[in-house]
C-alpha positions, 0 to 999 in steps of 0.5 A: 622536196617531192612534188606530192609533198609540195602539193600537201603543202600547198592543200594546207596553206589554202585555208578556207578563209584565205580562198574566200579572200582571195575569190572576194578580192578577184570578183569582176577583176580583169587586166586593164590598161595602164592609165585604168589600172592607175585609176583602179589602183587609186580607188581600191587600194584595199585589194593590195593586200589580197593580191599580194598574197596571192602573189607571194603564194606564187612566188613561194610554190614556184617549183610547181607549174603555174598552171596547176597552182591555179587548178588547185586553187579552183578545186578548192573554190569549188570544194567551197561552193565559191564560183572559180575565178582563179585563173592565168588571165587574172594572175596577169591582172593581179601583177599589173596591178600591184606594179602600178600600186607599188610605184605610185607608193613606192616611198612606203612601199619598201619593208623596214631594212634589218636595222629599221625592223630591230629598232622598232622592235628594240622600242617595244621591248624597251616599252615593255621593261618600263611597264614593269613587264618581262619582255622578250625579244625573238620569242619561239612559236612553233617553228617562227619567232615573235618580235616581243612578247610581254609577261606579267611574270618570267615563267607565265604566258605572252600577254601581249605578242607584237610583229613588226611589218611595214609593207610586204606580205603582212600574212606571216605576220598575221599567222604568227600572231594569230598563232600565239593568240590560238595558243596564249589567248593573248593580244596580238599586236601588229606594228605597221605604218599608217599608210597600211593599217587599212589593208592589214585590218582587211586581212582581219575581216577574212583570213584573221576573223578569229582574232579580229575583236582582240588584235591591236594594228598601230602606226609604228611612229606612235610606238616611237612617240610612245617609246619617247614618253615612257622614257621621259617618264621614266627620267622624271621619276627616277630625277624625284626618286620615285 
């Protein structure tokens, strides 16, 4: 990929909502001593989603010099009449924050394994079938795939779209759900852990506010519980011939 093409891609990803969210998260933030950062991570855990998004952005564009990416972000901040507060010093602090936060939250910070992700996805799929929906896995939208969609009729558009995301980068999952919402006016559902529900909501308040009123965020254990109840109910109904 040429440098110009990469820069065009970067500019396309720096939406106004995303830049505003990053600017808000970085306001007043700076590197600290290890002990001070541990205290900050405990008090400001809601910053994790935004800081992780920033880190993933830089990783995705590692072929460009970091200083160049910083300048592009600062130019976008200025264009949006925001204080240009992105700099290499803050990025060092963000890496420190993420290391400390993820070390403390290590048991749940890991994303689901491929097999665990598939189990949750398949539970959602089966719930849809039990409820009489047309339930489809790995449903295409643009150049991505949604984990599960529910439809009323096979030839219809989805009424519910699901993405399973446990920790890690919520931005891609919410981007897919947002595209589905814009295309089909469906109910987007992000399935995560109870621990990360608040961080996902922070993103809904910022970059994805268009679907905030309709989007649902639910812990995967509730999906597991509903799946068990749905199967029990189905078995009882079958037993009495309903």
